[in-house]
N, C-alpha and C positions, 0 to 999 in steps of 0.2 A: 504493500499500500504506500502511496505517497500522500503526505498530509501537508496542507498549507496552514501555517500558524497565523493567527490574527494579530495585527498591530494594535487593535482596539482593546486587547486585553494584555497589556505589557507585563504585568506582574506574573501571570500564568505563563505567558510566552517565554519570558526570560528564565523563569524557574525551570520549565521543561527543557529548554536548550541547555541550561547548566547541567542538569542531570544526564541528558543525552550525551553531552560532550565528555562527561566524566565516565561514561560507559555504565552508569548506574542500572539501566534497564536490560542490558545484555544478559540473557539467561533467565530473566524473570518469566513468570507464567501469566497467561490469561487464566486467572484463577476462578472467575465467576462468568459463566456463559448462559445466557437465557435467550433461546431462539425467539425471534420476532420482538426482541427488546434491545439487548446490548451485549457487548463483550467487555469485560473489565479486567485490568491488570495493573501491575506496578507495585504490588505488595512486596516489600523487601524480604518478608518471611517466606516468599515463594521460591527463593533461590535454593535449589537442592532440597525442596520440600519432599517429604516422604508421601507415598501414595495415601490418599485419605486424610492427610493432615488438614485441619481446618485452617483456612486463610481468609484474609480480608481485614485483619486488624493491625497490620504493620504500618508504621509511620516513621517519620524522620525527626520528630520532636518539635515541629513548627507547623503553622498553617499559612495559607495564602489567602488574603482578603478577597471576598467575592467581587467579581467584575461582571455584572449583569449589563449587557449591551443589547438594546432593542435591535432586532434584525439578525442577531446571532442566535439561531434557533437549533432545536434538536431534530433537524432533518436527518435522513439516513446519511451516515458517514461523518456526523458531527463528532469531534473530539472534545470531551468535557471532563471536568475534574470531579472525582468522587469526593464525598464528604460525609461527616457524621450527621446523624439526624437532627432535626430541628429542636428536639427536647433538650439536647445537650450542646446544641450549636445554633443559637438563635440568630447569629449574624451570617450563617450560611458560609462560613469560611471553608475553603477547599483543602483537601489533602494535598500535601506537597508532591506526592509521588503517584498516588493511585488515580487512574483515569479510566474512562470507558469510551467506547466508540459505538454510536447508535446504529442499530439495524432497524428496529421499529416495524411499523405496518403502514400500508397505504390506507388512508381514511376516506370516508364519504363525507361530503360537506355537512350533512345533518349530524353525523357522529362528532365532527369537530365543534359544531355549535353546542352540543350537549357537554362536551369536555370543557369548553370555554365557560359555559354557564356554571358548571360545578366549580371551576377554578376562580370564578368571579372576574374573568378577564375577557378582553375582546381580542380576537385574532385579526391581524391585518391581511391584506390580499396576498402578500409575499408568503406568509405562513400557510394560508389556505392553499395556495398554488403548490407549495413544496409538499405539504402533508397529503394532498390528494393526487400527486404524481409520483414522487420518489419515496414518500413515506417518512416516518420518524416517530418520535415520542413527544407529542405536544404537551402533555401534562407535566413535563419537566422544565418547560421554558420559564425562566425567571426564578428558578429555584436552585439551579446548578449552573456553574460558569462554563459556557462553551468558548473554547479558545482555539479551535482549529477545525478543519474540514478535510476529509479524504477527497482528493481530487483525481486519484488514479487508484484502481484496485478495489472498488466496492464489492466485487464478487468474492474477495478474500474474507470480508466480514461474514458473508453468507456461508462460506465454507467452515469458518471457525464456529459460527452460531449453530451449525448443524451437527457438531460432534456430540457423542453420547456423554452424558454427565451423570454424576452421582450426587452425594450429599452436598448440600450448600451450593448446588449448581456448578461444582468443580468438574471439569472434563476428566473422564476416566483415564485418558492418555494425555500427558502433559503437552500443552501448546506453548512453546517458548518464543520469546520475542528477541529481536535484535533491532535496535533503532540507531539510525545514523542521520546526520544533518547533511542535506544536499542544498547547496546555494543555487538559486535560479535567477 
């Protein structure tokens, strides 16, 4: 996959680039995979994790302040920062290392309208167009920082999302990552 990072989210972009340049992600797992939703990785505890080991709580001892930008949405291929739940994280600060890439679903306009009503939000035409064509996870908009977008290799998300998983949505066979920076 090739991912473009957004300049509109500089704290997340710079933190991610720092970790990539340090080789932090090389060998880590996509440890949580939910088909038609997302693939998640970046837990430092996933490096050399034993089969069946529970993952998802690893961190680096700091958070990244939320950077919600209108227009940066959870369409298919969105790169977004994972975070702890609202009850312990009311500012919605992001994990410095764990991220997810959206697979999502294609939605019908009436489904989007119901989701927007439940969220107490209004979807703009760009969101409606994206979610009714390429798909995504609209209910996450404004709650998790989107800081990049897959621009090549969307089919890789589908392949990872289709793997067999066990407890806590962990793939039964490890799906390791290697990330590098490519200047364009």
